[in-house]
N, CA, C, O and the ligand as a Tripos MOL2 file, in Angstrom:
@<TRIPOS>MOLECULE
protein
  317   315    80     0     0
PROTEIN
NO_CHARGES

@<TRIPOS>ATOM
      1 N         191.7280  223.4620  133.1470 N.3       1 MET1
      2 CA        190.4770  223.8150  132.7200 C.3       1 MET1
      3 C         190.1030  224.2990  131.2830 C.2       1 MET1
      4 O         189.1040  223.9670  130.6450 O.2       1 MET1
      5 N         191.1200  225.1660  130.8890 N.am      2 LYS2
      6 CA        190.9820  225.4650  129.3300 C.3       2 LYS2
      7 C         191.2010  224.4190  128.3540 C.2       2 LYS2
      8 O         190.5110  224.3180  127.3400 O.2       2 LYS2
      9 N         192.2720  223.5440  128.6830 N.am      3 TYR3
     10 CA        192.4900  222.5170  127.8370 C.3       3 TYR3
     11 C         191.1270  221.4520  127.7280 C.2       3 TYR3
     12 O         190.8030  220.7880  126.7430 O.2       3 TYR3
     13 N         190.5220  221.5080  128.9140 N.am      4 LEU4
     14 CA        189.3200  220.4220  128.8960 C.3       4 LEU4
     15 C         188.2990  221.0720  127.7830 C.2       4 LEU4
     16 O         187.7700  220.3370  126.9490 O.2       4 LEU4
     17 N         188.0810  222.3130  127.8100 N.am      5 LEU5
     18 CA        187.1120  223.0780  127.0120 C.3       5 LEU5
     19 C         187.3320  222.9490  125.4550 C.2       5 LEU5
     20 O         186.4680  222.8250  124.5870 O.2       5 LEU5
     21 N         188.8250  223.0130  125.3020 N.am      6 VAL6
     22 CA        189.2880  222.9350  123.9220 C.3       6 VAL6
     23 C         189.1850  221.4000  123.2350 C.2       6 VAL6
     24 O         188.9820  221.1110  122.0560 O.2       6 VAL6
     25 N         189.4230  220.4210  124.5300 N.am      7 MET7
     26 CA        189.1500  219.0590  124.0380 C.3       7 MET7
     27 C         187.7880  218.7870  123.6670 C.2       7 MET7
     28 O         187.4760  218.0470  122.7340 O.2       7 MET7
     29 N         186.9470  219.4260  124.4450 N.am      8 GLY8
     30 CA        185.3850  219.0610  124.1610 C.3       8 GLY8
     31 C         184.9880  219.8720  123.0140 C.2       8 GLY8
     32 O         184.0130  219.4510  122.3920 O.2       8 GLY8
     33 N         185.5680  221.0010  122.5830 N.am      9 LEU9
     34 CA        185.2120  221.5030  121.3910 C.3       9 LEU9
     35 C         185.7420  220.7030  120.2120 C.2       9 LEU9
     36 O         185.0550  220.6700  119.1900 O.2       9 LEU9
     37 N         186.8530  220.0830  120.2580 N.am     10 VAL10
     38 CA        187.3620  219.2710  119.1710 C.3      10 VAL10
     39 C         186.6230  218.0250  119.0010 C.2      10 VAL10
     40 O         186.4370  217.5440  117.8830 O.2      10 VAL10
     41 N         186.1620  217.4450  120.1610 N.am     11 LEU11
     42 CA        185.2150  216.1030  120.1020 C.3      11 LEU11
     43 C         183.9320  216.5190  119.5270 C.2      11 LEU11
     44 O         183.3610  215.7330  118.7710 O.2      11 LEU11
     45 N         183.4170  217.6380  119.7860 N.am     12 VAL12
     46 CA        182.0440  218.1790  119.2990 C.3      12 VAL12
     47 C         182.2800  218.1830  117.6490 C.2      12 VAL12
     48 O         181.4860  217.6630  116.8660 O.2      12 VAL12
     49 N         183.4120  218.8050  117.2890 N.am     13 VAL13
     50 CA        183.5590  219.1190  115.8730 C.3      13 VAL13
     51 C         183.7430  217.8140  115.1130 C.2      13 VAL13
     52 O         183.2330  217.6550  114.0040 O.2      13 VAL13
     53 N         184.4840  216.8710  115.7200 N.am     14 PHE14
     54 CA        184.7020  215.5700  114.9880 C.3      14 PHE14
     55 C         183.2380  214.7940  115.0240 C.2      14 PHE14
     56 O         182.8420  214.1530  114.0510 O.2      14 PHE14
     57 N         182.5850  214.9040  116.0780 N.am     15 TRP15
     58 CA        181.3000  214.2280  116.1650 C.3      15 TRP15
     59 C         180.3090  214.6080  115.0690 C.2      15 TRP15
     60 O         179.6660  213.7700  114.4370 O.2      15 TRP15
     61 N         180.2170  216.1170  114.8580 N.am     16 VAL16
     62 CA        179.3590  216.6880  113.7170 C.3      16 VAL16
     63 C         179.8120  216.2170  112.3810 C.2      16 VAL16
     64 O         179.0310  215.7950  111.5280 O.2      16 VAL16
     65 N         181.2680  216.3150  112.2070 N.am     17 TRP17
     66 CA        181.8850  215.8980  110.9230 C.3      17 TRP17
     67 C         181.5950  214.5330  110.5920 C.2      17 TRP17
     68 O         181.3810  214.2260  109.4200 O.2      17 TRP17
     69 N         181.5680  213.6690  111.5320 N.am     18 ARG18
     70 CA        181.3850  212.2650  111.2010 C.3      18 ARG18
     71 C         179.9540  211.9760  110.8740 C.2      18 ARG18
     72 O         179.6880  211.0850  110.0680 O.2      18 ARG18
     73 N         178.9740  212.7150  111.4850 N.am     19 ASN19
     74 CA        177.6230  212.6840  111.3570 C.3      19 ASN19
     75 C         177.4310  213.0600  109.9190 C.2      19 ASN19
     76 O         176.7890  212.3530  109.1420 O.2      19 ASN19
     77 N         178.0020  214.1910  109.5830 N.am     20 LYS20
     78 CA        177.6420  214.8270  108.2300 C.3      20 LYS20
     79 C         178.2210  213.6130  107.0510 C.2      20 LYS20
     80 O         177.5800  213.3560  106.0320 O.2      20 LYS20
     81 N         179.1680  213.1300  107.3070 N.am     21 ARG21
     82 CA        179.8440  212.1480  106.4120 C.3      21 ARG21
     83 C         178.8710  210.9580  106.2380 C.2      21 ARG21
     84 O         178.6110  210.5150  105.1200 O.2      21 ARG21
     85 N         178.3580  210.4710  107.3340 N.am     22 GLU22
     86 CA        177.3660  209.3310  107.4790 C.3      22 GLU22
     87 C         176.0230  209.6640  106.5580 C.2      22 GLU22
     88 O         175.4880  208.8990  105.7550 O.2      22 GLU22
     89 N         175.6840  210.8310  106.8500 N.am     23 ALA23
     90 CA        174.3890  211.3210  106.4020 C.3      23 ALA23
     91 C         174.4960  211.3900  104.7900 C.2      23 ALA23
     92 O         173.5340  211.1490  104.0600 O.2      23 ALA23
     93 N         175.8280  211.7600  104.3050 N.am     24 GLU24
     94 CA        176.0810  212.0950  102.9170 C.3      24 GLU24
     95 C         176.1650  210.5770  102.3360 C.2      24 GLU24
     96 O         175.6970  210.3730  101.2160 O.2      24 GLU24
     97 N         176.6490  209.6910  102.9420 N.am     25 ARG25
     98 CA        176.8270  208.1630  102.4790 C.3      25 ARG25
     99 C         175.3170  207.6760  102.4680 C.2      25 ARG25
    100 O         174.9530  207.0270  101.4880 O.2      25 ARG25
    101 N         174.5480  207.9000  103.3300 N.am     26 ASP26
    102 CA        173.1680  207.2160  103.4460 C.3      26 ASP26
    103 C         172.2840  207.9850  102.3470 C.2      26 ASP26
    104 O         171.2760  207.4240  101.9180 O.2      26 ASP26
    105 N         172.6260  209.1870  101.9110 N.am     27 ALA27
    106 CA        171.7070  209.8350  100.8550 C.3      27 ALA27
    107 C         172.1480  209.3260   99.6270 C.2      27 ALA27
    108 O         171.3060  209.1160   98.7540 O.2      27 ALA27
    109 N         173.4720  209.0650   99.3930 N.am     28 ALA28
    110 CA        174.2620  208.4580   98.2230 C.3      28 ALA28
    111 C         173.6190  206.9240   97.9530 C.2      28 ALA28
    112 O         173.1630  206.6150   96.8520 O.2      28 ALA28
    113 N         173.6430  205.9960   99.1110 N.am     29 ALA29
    114 CA        173.3240  204.7960   99.1460 C.3      29 ALA29
    115 C         172.1080  204.2460   98.3180 C.2      29 ALA29
    116 O         172.3290  203.3560   97.4970 O.2      29 ALA29
    117 N         170.8070  204.7410   98.4970 N.am     30 PRO30
    118 CA        169.5560  204.3160   97.9540 C.3      30 PRO30
    119 C         169.5200  204.3280   96.3840 C.2      30 PRO30
    120 O         168.7570  203.6500   95.6970 O.2      30 PRO30
    121 N         170.4480  205.1900   95.9380 N.am     31 ARG31
    122 CA        170.6320  205.4550   94.3970 C.3      31 ARG31
    123 C         171.2380  204.3040   93.6050 C.2      31 ARG31
    124 O         170.8700  203.9160   92.4960 O.2      31 ARG31
    125 N         172.3320  203.7690   94.4310 N.am     32 ALA32
    126 CA        173.1090  202.5530   93.7310 C.3      32 ALA32
    127 C         172.1970  201.2680   93.2490 C.2      32 ALA32
    128 O         172.2490  200.8470   92.0930 O.2      32 ALA32
    129 N         171.3590  200.6970   94.2600 N.am     33 PRO33
    130 CA        170.8960  199.5010   93.7770 C.3      33 PRO33
    131 C         169.5110  199.7650   92.8200 C.2      33 PRO33
    132 O         168.8630  198.7770   92.4760 O.2      33 PRO33
    133 N         169.1030  201.0450   92.4270 N.am     34 ALA34
    134 CA        167.9970  201.1980   91.6250 C.3      34 ALA34
    135 C         168.3370  200.8560   90.3060 C.2      34 ALA34
    136 O         167.4180  200.1710   89.8580 O.2      34 ALA34
    137 N         169.3070  201.0260   89.3990 N.am     35 PRO35
    138 CA        169.2120  200.6710   87.9430 C.3      35 PRO35
    139 C         169.2350  199.2870   87.7460 C.2      35 PRO35
    140 O         168.8570  198.8860   86.6450 O.2      35 PRO35
    141 N         169.6890  198.2730   88.7900 N.am     36 PRO36
    142 CA        169.3610  196.8180   88.2780 C.3      36 PRO36
    143 C         167.8990  196.4950   88.5820 C.2      36 PRO36
    144 O         167.3430  195.5500   88.0210 O.2      36 PRO36
    145 N         167.3430  197.1880   89.3700 N.am     37 GLN37
    146 CA        165.8050  196.7080   89.5050 C.3      37 GLN37
    147 C         164.9230  197.2590   88.4800 C.2      37 GLN37
    148 O         163.8940  196.6570   88.1750 O.2      37 GLN37
    149 N         165.2800  198.4550   87.8790 N.am     38 ARG38
    150 CA        164.7690  198.8080   86.5730 C.3      38 ARG38
    151 C         164.9090  198.0720   85.3980 C.2      38 ARG38
    152 O         164.0320  198.1280   84.5360 O.2      38 ARG38
    153 N         166.0070  197.3210   85.2470 N.am     39 GLU39
    154 CA        166.4810  196.6930   84.1740 C.3      39 GLU39
    155 C         165.5180  195.3640   84.2490 C.2      39 GLU39
    156 O         164.8960  194.9820   83.2570 O.2      39 GLU39
    157 N         165.4550  194.7180   85.4760 N.am     40 THR40
    158 CA        164.6380  193.4140   85.3120 C.3      40 THR40
    159 C         163.3210  193.6890   85.1500 C.2      40 THR40
    160 O         162.5860  192.7940   84.7340 O.2      40 THR40
    161 N         162.7860  195.0120   85.4620 N.am     41 ALA41
    162 CA        161.4030  195.2860   85.1860 C.3      41 ALA41
    163 C         161.0250  195.3670   83.8220 C.2      41 ALA41
    164 O         159.9050  195.1030   83.3850 O.2      41 ALA41
    165 N         162.2740  195.8450   82.9940 N.am     42 VAL42
    166 CA        161.7170  196.0130   81.6080 C.3      42 VAL42
    167 C         161.9900  194.8760   80.8380 C.2      42 VAL42
    168 O         161.1590  194.6140   79.9680 O.2      42 VAL42
    169 N         163.0200  194.0920   80.9620 N.am     43 THR43
    170 CA        163.1180  192.9170   80.2440 C.3      43 THR43
    171 C         162.7330  191.7000   81.1500 C.2      43 THR43
    172 O         163.5250  191.3490   82.0240 O.2      43 THR43
    173 N         161.6370  191.0930   80.9880 N.am     44 GLU44
    174 CA        161.2860  189.8710   81.7400 C.3      44 GLU44
    175 C         162.0920  188.6250   80.9760 C.2      44 GLU44
    176 O         162.0290  188.4740   79.7560 O.2      44 GLU44
    177 N         162.8100  187.8090   81.8050 N.am     45 MET45
    178 CA        163.4840  186.7560   81.1920 C.3      45 MET45
    179 C         162.7440  185.2270   81.3220 C.2      45 MET45
    180 O         162.2500  184.7780   82.3560 O.2      45 MET45
    181 N         162.7900  184.6650   80.2320 N.am     46 VAL46
    182 CA        162.1760  183.2710   80.2520 C.3      46 VAL46
    183 C         162.9950  182.1570   79.6320 C.2      46 VAL46
    184 O         163.7230  182.3740   78.6630 O.2      46 VAL46
    185 N         162.8510  180.7350   80.3000 N.am     47 ALA47
    186 CA        163.7320  179.8920   79.7790 C.3      47 ALA47
    187 C         163.1100  178.9680   78.8200 C.2      47 ALA47
    188 O         161.9150  178.6730   78.8530 O.2      47 ALA47
    189 N         164.0030  178.4970   77.9210 N.am     48 CYS48
    190 CA        163.3870  177.6630   76.9970 C.3      48 CYS48
    191 C         163.0180  176.2720   77.4760 C.2      48 CYS48
    192 O         163.7750  175.5940   78.1720 O.2      48 CYS48
    193 N         161.8290  175.8830   77.0730 N.am     49 ASP49
    194 CA        161.5860  174.3590   77.7150 C.3      49 ASP49
    195 C         162.3190  173.2680   77.2570 C.2      49 ASP49
    196 O         162.2630  172.1980   77.8620 O.2      49 ASP49
    197 N         163.1200  173.4380   76.0840 N.am     50 VAL50
    198 CA        163.8290  172.3030   75.5480 C.3      50 VAL50
    199 C         165.2290  172.4020   76.0280 C.2      50 VAL50
    200 O         165.6740  171.4880   76.7220 O.2      50 VAL50
    201 N         166.0370  173.5250   75.6950 N.am     51 CYS51
    202 CA        167.4410  173.6810   76.0770 C.3      51 CYS51
    203 C         167.5910  174.3470   77.2470 C.2      51 CYS51
    204 O         168.6370  174.2100   77.8810 O.2      51 CYS51
    205 N         166.6680  175.0850   77.6590 N.am     52 GLY52
    206 CA        166.8410  176.0080   78.9270 C.3      52 GLY52
    207 C         167.6000  177.3170   78.8890 C.2      52 GLY52
    208 O         167.9520  177.9770   79.8670 O.2      52 GLY52
    209 N         167.8030  177.5940   77.5860 N.am     53 VAL53
    210 CA        168.5360  178.9310   77.5100 C.3      53 VAL53
    211 C         167.4720  180.0270   77.9830 C.2      53 VAL53
    212 O         166.2620  179.8110   77.9070 O.2      53 VAL53
    213 N         167.9890  181.1710   78.4580 N.am     54 HIS54
    214 CA        167.1460  182.2640   78.9170 C.3      54 HIS54
    215 C         167.2420  183.2800   77.7860 C.2      54 HIS54
    216 O         168.3300  183.5420   77.2720 O.2      54 HIS54
    217 N         166.0360  183.8850   77.3770 N.am     55 LEU55
    218 CA        166.0470  184.9300   76.5280 C.3      55 LEU55
    219 C         164.7240  185.8460   76.9340 C.2      55 LEU55
    220 O         163.8040  185.4390   77.6430 O.2      55 LEU55
    221 N         164.8130  187.1090   76.3640 N.am     56 PRO56
    222 CA        163.7730  187.8600   76.8610 C.3      56 PRO56
    223 C         162.4670  187.4760   76.2980 C.2      56 PRO56
    224 O         162.4130  186.8910   75.2160 O.2      56 PRO56
    225 N         161.3340  187.7950   77.0200 N.am     57 LYS57
    226 CA        159.9850  187.2450   76.8620 C.3      57 LYS57
    227 C         159.5260  187.7050   75.4030 C.2      57 LYS57
    228 O         158.8330  186.9900   74.6800 O.2      57 LYS57
    229 N         160.0000  189.0230   75.0340 N.am     58 SER58
    230 CA        159.5310  189.5000   73.7920 C.3      58 SER58
    231 C         160.1370  188.8010   72.4230 C.2      58 SER58
    232 O         159.6850  189.0620   71.3080 O.2      58 SER58
    233 N         161.3370  187.7800   72.6810 N.am     59 GLU59
    234 CA        161.8720  187.2620   71.7040 C.3      59 GLU59
    235 C         161.5780  185.7130   71.5950 C.2      59 GLU59
    236 O         161.9650  184.9210   70.7360 O.2      59 GLU59
    237 N         160.7250  185.4870   72.7920 N.am     60 ALA60
    238 CA        160.6400  183.8730   73.0430 C.3      60 ALA60
    239 C         159.4280  183.4140   72.0300 C.2      60 ALA60
    240 O         158.6420  184.2580   71.5990 O.2      60 ALA60
    241 N         159.3340  182.1630   71.7100 N.am     61 LEU61
    242 CA        158.1630  181.7590   70.8960 C.3      61 LEU61
    243 C         157.5190  180.8090   71.7610 C.2      61 LEU61
    244 O         158.0480  179.8050   72.2370 O.2      61 LEU61
    245 N         156.0330  181.3020   71.9720 N.am     62 ILE62
    246 CA        155.1350  180.6630   72.8700 C.3      62 ILE62
    247 C         154.3390  179.6050   72.1420 C.2      62 ILE62
    248 O         153.4770  179.7970   71.2840 O.2      62 ILE62
    249 N         154.8090  178.3550   72.6710 N.am     63 GLY63
    250 CA        153.7130  177.2220   72.0050 C.3      63 GLY63
    251 C         152.7070  176.7960   72.6460 C.2      63 GLY63
    252 O         152.3650  177.3470   73.6920 O.2      63 GLY63
    253 N         152.0960  175.8160   72.1780 N.am     64 GLY64
    254 CA        150.8840  175.2790   73.0480 C.3      64 GLY64
    255 C         151.2270  174.5240   74.4080 C.2      64 GLY64
    256 O         150.3690  174.3560   75.2750 O.2      64 GLY64
    257 N         152.7130  174.0220   74.5500 N.am     65 ARG65
    258 CA        152.9610  173.2720   75.5910 C.3      65 ARG65
    259 C         154.1840  174.2200   76.5200 C.2      65 ARG65
    260 O         154.6430  173.8420   77.5970 O.2      65 ARG65
    261 N         154.5270  175.3850   75.8860 N.am     66 GLY66
    262 CA        155.7810  175.8910   76.8150 C.3      66 GLY66
    263 C         156.2180  177.1880   76.0230 C.2      66 GLY66
    264 O         155.5130  177.7350   75.1750 O.2      66 GLY66
    265 N         157.3980  177.5800   76.3880 N.am     67 ILE67
    266 CA        158.0430  178.5540   75.8430 C.3      67 ILE67
    267 C         159.2860  178.2540   75.2600 C.2      67 ILE67
    268 O         160.0430  177.5990   75.9760 O.2      67 ILE67
    269 N         159.7670  178.6270   73.9280 N.am     68 TYR68
    270 CA        160.9060  178.0190   73.4100 C.3      68 TYR68
    271 C         161.6560  179.1560   72.6660 C.2      68 TYR68
    272 O         161.1580  180.2310   72.3320 O.2      68 TYR68
    273 N         162.9750  178.7350   72.4520 N.am     69 CYS69
    274 CA        164.0540  179.8120   72.2230 C.3      69 CYS69
    275 C         163.9550  180.0600   70.4870 C.2      69 CYS69
    276 O         164.3900  181.0630   69.9210 O.2      69 CYS69
    277 N         163.3610  179.0420   69.8910 N.am     70 SER70
    278 CA        163.4660  178.9150   68.3300 C.3      70 SER70
    279 C         162.2770  177.9770   67.8740 C.2      70 SER70
    280 O         161.7320  177.2120   68.6690 O.2      70 SER70
    281 N         161.8890  178.0850   66.4720 N.am     71 ASP71
    282 CA        161.0430  177.4720   65.8480 C.3      71 ASP71
    283 C         161.2020  175.9510   66.0080 C.2      71 ASP71
    284 O         160.3230  175.1340   66.2840 O.2      71 ASP71
    285 N         162.5600  175.7350   65.7660 N.am     72 ALA72
    286 CA        163.2240  174.2290   65.9190 C.3      72 ALA72
    287 C         162.8090  173.4540   67.1650 C.2      72 ALA72
    288 O         162.3580  172.3090   67.1790 O.2      72 ALA72
    289 N         163.0450  174.3040   68.2770 N.am     73 HIS73
    290 CA        162.9040  173.6460   69.6540 C.3      73 HIS73
    291 C         161.2230  173.5420   69.8790 C.2      73 HIS73
    292 O         160.7650  172.6540   70.5970 O.2      73 HIS73
    293 N         160.3660  174.5070   69.2140 N.am     74 ARG74
    294 CA        159.0770  174.3070   69.4190 C.3      74 ARG74
    295 C         158.5410  173.0790   68.7060 C.2      74 ARG74
    296 O         157.7960  172.2820   69.2750 O.2      74 ARG74
    297 N         158.8930  172.9590   67.5890 N.am     75 ARG75
    298 CA        158.5480  171.8050   66.8110 C.3      75 ARG75
    299 C         158.9860  170.3700   67.5080 C.2      75 ARG75
    300 O         158.2900  169.3560   67.5680 O.2      75 ARG75
    301 N         160.4270  170.5690   68.0550 N.am     76 GLN76
    302 CA        160.9500  169.4980   68.7250 C.3      76 GLN76
    303 C         160.1140  168.9850   69.9700 C.2      76 GLN76
    304 O         160.0870  167.8030   70.3130 O.2      76 GLN76
    305 N         159.4800  169.9460   70.5680 N.am     77 ALA77
    306 CA        158.8430  169.6310   71.7800 C.3      77 ALA77
    307 C         157.2430  169.3420   71.3040 C.2      77 ALA77
    308 O         156.3860  169.0230   72.1290 O.2      77 ALA77
    309 N         156.9900  169.4790   70.0200 N.am     78 GLY78
    310 CA        155.6650  169.1760   69.6550 C.3      78 GLY78
    311 C         154.5170  170.2410   69.9860 C.2      78 GLY78
    312 O         153.3070  170.0660   69.8420 O.2      78 GLY78
    313 N         155.1320  171.3210   70.4350 N.am     79 GLY79
    314 CA        154.1930  172.3120   70.6320 C.3      79 GLY79
    315 C         154.1640  173.3670   69.3890 C.2      79 GLY79
    316 O         153.3810  174.3170   69.4030 O.2      79 GLY79
    317 ZN        165.6840  176.2460   73.0430 Zn       80 ZN80
@<TRIPOS>BOND
     1     1     2 1
     2     2     3 1
     3     3     4 2
     4     3     5 am
     5     5     6 1
     6     6     7 1
     7     7     8 2
     8     7     9 am
     9     9    10 1
    10    10    11 1
    11    11    12 2
    12    11    13 am
    13    13    14 1
    14    14    15 1
    15    15    16 2
    16    15    17 am
    17    17    18 1
    18    18    19 1
    19    19    20 2
    20    19    21 am
    21    21    22 1
    22    22    23 1
    23    23    24 2
    24    23    25 am
    25    25    26 1
    26    26    27 1
    27    27    28 2
    28    27    29 am
    29    29    30 1
    30    30    31 1
    31    31    32 2
    32    31    33 am
    33    33    34 1
    34    34    35 1
    35    35    36 2
    36    35    37 am
    37    37    38 1
    38    38    39 1
    39    39    40 2
    40    39    41 am
    41    41    42 1
    42    42    43 1
    43    43    44 2
    44    43    45 am
    45    45    46 1
    46    46    47 1
    47    47    48 2
    48    47    49 am
    49    49    50 1
    50    50    51 1
    51    51    52 2
    52    51    53 am
    53    53    54 1
    54    54    55 1
    55    55    56 2
    56    55    57 am
    57    57    58 1
    58    58    59 1
    59    59    60 2
    60    59    61 am
    61    61    62 1
    62    62    63 1
    63    63    64 2
    64    63    65 am
    65    65    66 1
    66    66    67 1
    67    67    68 2
    68    67    69 am
    69    69    70 1
    70    70    71 1
    71    71    72 2
    72    71    73 am
    73    73    74 1
    74    74    75 1
    75    75    76 2
    76    75    77 am
    77    77    78 1
    78    78    79 1
    79    79    80 2
    80    79    81 am
    81    81    82 1
    82    82    83 1
    83    83    84 2
    84    83    85 am
    85    85    86 1
    86    86    87 1
    87    87    88 2
    88    87    89 am
    89    89    90 1
    90    90    91 1
    91    91    92 2
    92    91    93 am
    93    93    94 1
    94    94    95 1
    95    95    96 2
    96    95    97 am
    97    97    98 1
    98    98    99 1
    99    99   100 2
   100    99   101 am
   101   101   102 1
   102   102   103 1
   103   103   104 2
   104   103   105 am
   105   105   106 1
   106   106   107 1
   107   107   108 2
   108   107   109 am
   109   109   110 1
   110   110   111 1
   111   111   112 2
   112   111   113 am
   113   113   114 1
   114   114   115 1
   115   115   116 2
   116   115   117 am
   117   117   118 1
   118   118   119 1
   119   119   120 2
   120   119   121 am
   121   121   122 1
   122   122   123 1
   123   123   124 2
   124   123   125 am
   125   125   126 1
   126   126   127 1
   127   127   128 2
   128   127   129 am
   129   129   130 1
   130   130   131 1
   131   131   132 2
   132   131   133 am
   133   133   134 1
   134   134   135 1
   135   135   136 2
   136   135   137 am
   137   137   138 1
   138   138   139 1
   139   139   140 2
   140   139   141 am
   141   141   142 1
   142   142   143 1
   143   143   144 2
   144   143   145 am
   145   145   146 1
   146   146   147 1
   147   147   148 2
   148   147   149 am
   149   149   150 1
   150   150   151 1
   151   151   152 2
   152   151   153 am
   153   153   154 1
   154   154   155 1
   155   155   156 2
   156   155   157 am
   157   157   158 1
   158   158   159 1
   159   159   160 2
   160   159   161 am
   161   161   162 1
   162   162   163 1
   163   163   164 2
   164   163   165 am
   165   165   166 1
   166   166   167 1
   167   167   168 2
   168   167   169 am
   169   169   170 1
   170   170   171 1
   171   171   172 2
   172   171   173 am
   173   173   174 1
   174   174   175 1
   175   175   176 2
   176   175   177 am
   177   177   178 1
   178   178   179 1
   179   179   180 2
   180   179   181 am
   181   181   182 1
   182   182   183 1
   183   183   184 2
   184   183   185 am
   185   185   186 1
   186   186   187 1
   187   187   188 2
   188   187   189 am
   189   189   190 1
   190   190   191 1
   191   191   192 2
   192   191   193 am
   193   193   194 1
   194   194   195 1
   195   195   196 2
   196   195   197 am
   197   197   198 1
   198   198   199 1
   199   199   200 2
   200   199   201 am
   201   201   202 1
   202   202   203 1
   203   203   204 2
   204   203   205 am
   205   205   206 1
   206   206   207 1
   207   207   208 2
   208   207   209 am
   209   209   210 1
   210   210   211 1
   211   211   212 2
   212   211   213 am
   213   213   214 1
   214   214   215 1
   215   215   216 2
   216   215   217 am
   217   217   218 1
   218   218   219 1
   219   219   220 2
   220   219   221 am
   221   221   222 1
   222   222   223 1
   223   223   224 2
   224   223   225 am
   225   225   226 1
   226   226   227 1
   227   227   228 2
   228   227   229 am
   229   229   230 1
   230   230   231 1
   231   231   232 2
   232   231   233 am
   233   233   234 1
   234   234   235 1
   235   235   236 2
   236   235   237 am
   237   237   238 1
   238   238   239 1
   239   239   240 2
   240   239   241 am
   241   241   242 1
   242   242   243 1
   243   243   244 2
   244   243   245 am
   245   245   246 1
   246   246   247 1
   247   247   248 2
   248   247   249 am
   249   249   250 1
   250   250   251 1
   251   251   252 2
   252   251   253 am
   253   253   254 1
   254   254   255 1
   255   255   256 2
   256   255   257 am
   257   257   258 1
   258   258   259 1
   259   259   260 2
   260   259   261 am
   261   261   262 1
   262   262   263 1
   263   263   264 2
   264   263   265 am
   265   265   266 1
   266   266   267 1
   267   267   268 2
   268   267   269 am
   269   269   270 1
   270   270   271 1
   271   271   272 2
   272   271   273 am
   273   273   274 1
   274   274   275 1
   275   275   276 2
   276   275   277 am
   277   277   278 1
   278   278   279 1
   279   279   280 2
   280   279   281 am
   281   281   282 1
   282   282   283 1
   283   283   284 2
   284   283   285 am
   285   285   286 1
   286   286   287 1
   287   287   288 2
   288   287   289 am
   289   289   290 1
   290   290   291 1
   291   291   292 2
   292   291   293 am
   293   293   294 1
   294   294   295 1
   295   295   296 2
   296   295   297 am
   297   297   298 1
   298   298   299 1
   299   299   300 2
   300   299   301 am
   301   301   302 1
   302   302   303 1
   303   303   304 2
   304   303   305 am
   305   305   306 1
   306   306   307 1
   307   307   308 2
   308   307   309 am
   309   309   310 1
   310   310   311 1
   311   311   312 2
   312   311   313 am
   313   313   314 1
   314   314   315 1
   315   315   316 2
@<TRIPOS>SUBSTRUCTURE
     1 MET1         2 RESIDUE 1 A MET
     2 LYS2         6 RESIDUE 1 A LYS
     3 TYR3        10 RESIDUE 1 A TYR
     4 LEU4        14 RESIDUE 1 A LEU
     5 LEU5        18 RESIDUE 1 A LEU
     6 VAL6        22 RESIDUE 1 A VAL
     7 MET7        26 RESIDUE 1 A MET
     8 GLY8        30 RESIDUE 1 A GLY
     9 LEU9        34 RESIDUE 1 A LEU
    10 VAL10       38 RESIDUE 1 A VAL
    11 LEU11       42 RESIDUE 1 A LEU
    12 VAL12       46 RESIDUE 1 A VAL
    13 VAL13       50 RESIDUE 1 A VAL
    14 PHE14       54 RESIDUE 1 A PHE
    15 TRP15       58 RESIDUE 1 A TRP
    16 VAL16       62 RESIDUE 1 A VAL
    17 TRP17       66 RESIDUE 1 A TRP
    18 ARG18       70 RESIDUE 1 A ARG
    19 ASN19       74 RESIDUE 1 A ASN
    20 LYS20       78 RESIDUE 1 A LYS
    21 ARG21       82 RESIDUE 1 A ARG
    22 GLU22       86 RESIDUE 1 A GLU
    23 ALA23       90 RESIDUE 1 A ALA
    24 GLU24       94 RESIDUE 1 A GLU
    25 ARG25       98 RESIDUE 1 A ARG
    26 ASP26      102 RESIDUE 1 A ASP
    27 ALA27      106 RESIDUE 1 A ALA
    28 ALA28      110 RESIDUE 1 A ALA
    29 ALA29      114 RESIDUE 1 A ALA
    30 PRO30      118 RESIDUE 1 A PRO
    31 ARG31      122 RESIDUE 1 A ARG
    32 ALA32      126 RESIDUE 1 A ALA
    33 PRO33      130 RESIDUE 1 A PRO
    34 ALA34      134 RESIDUE 1 A ALA
    35 PRO35      138 RESIDUE 1 A PRO
    36 PRO36      142 RESIDUE 1 A PRO
    37 GLN37      146 RESIDUE 1 A GLN
    38 ARG38      150 RESIDUE 1 A ARG
    39 GLU39      154 RESIDUE 1 A GLU
    40 THR40      158 RESIDUE 1 A THR
    41 ALA41      162 RESIDUE 1 A ALA
    42 VAL42      166 RESIDUE 1 A VAL
    43 THR43      170 RESIDUE 1 A THR
    44 GLU44      174 RESIDUE 1 A GLU
    45 MET45      178 RESIDUE 1 A MET
    46 VAL46      182 RESIDUE 1 A VAL
    47 ALA47      186 RESIDUE 1 A ALA
    48 CYS48      190 RESIDUE 1 A CYS
    49 ASP49      194 RESIDUE 1 A ASP
    50 VAL50      198 RESIDUE 1 A VAL
    51 CYS51      202 RESIDUE 1 A CYS
    52 GLY52      206 RESIDUE 1 A GLY
    53 VAL53      210 RESIDUE 1 A VAL
    54 HIS54      214 RESIDUE 1 A HIS
    55 LEU55      218 RESIDUE 1 A LEU
    56 PRO56      222 RESIDUE 1 A PRO
    57 LYS57      226 RESIDUE 1 A LYS
    58 SER58      230 RESIDUE 1 A SER
    59 GLU59      234 RESIDUE 1 A GLU
    60 ALA60      238 RESIDUE 1 A ALA
    61 LEU61      242 RESIDUE 1 A LEU
    62 ILE62      246 RESIDUE 1 A ILE
    63 GLY63      250 RESIDUE 1 A GLY
    64 GLY64      254 RESIDUE 1 A GLY
    65 ARG65      258 RESIDUE 1 A ARG
    66 GLY66      262 RESIDUE 1 A GLY
    67 ILE67      266 RESIDUE 1 A ILE
    68 TYR68      270 RESIDUE 1 A TYR
    69 CYS69      274 RESIDUE 1 A CYS
    70 SER70      278 RESIDUE 1 A SER
    71 ASP71      282 RESIDUE 1 A ASP
    72 ALA72      286 RESIDUE 1 A ALA
    73 HIS73      290 RESIDUE 1 A HIS
    74 ARG74      294 RESIDUE 1 A ARG
    75 ARG75      298 RESIDUE 1 A ARG
    76 GLN76      302 RESIDUE 1 A GLN
    77 ALA77      306 RESIDUE 1 A ALA
    78 GLY78      310 RESIDUE 1 A GLY
    79 GLY79      314 RESIDUE 1 A GLY
    80 ZN80       317 GROUP 0 **** ****
C-alpha cells in the first residue's frame, strides 16, 4: 500500500513537470514567427515588368504601364 502511494506521488510530480515544460514551450513559440511577419510589412516587394527581378517598392520605378527596376527597362517597355 505504501509503494502505491509513492508511485502515485511520482506520477503526479512527473505530470506537473511535463505540463510546466509544455506551458513554457507554448509561451516561447509565438515569439519565433513574429520577426519575419514584421519584415514583410516594412518592405513591400514588387517585380520588374521587364526582367521580373524583385526589389523594394521604394526603389522601384513606376511607369505608365507598370513597375520597373531601372530607367532602361522603363524605356524598353515604353512606359
Ligand atoms: Zn528590370
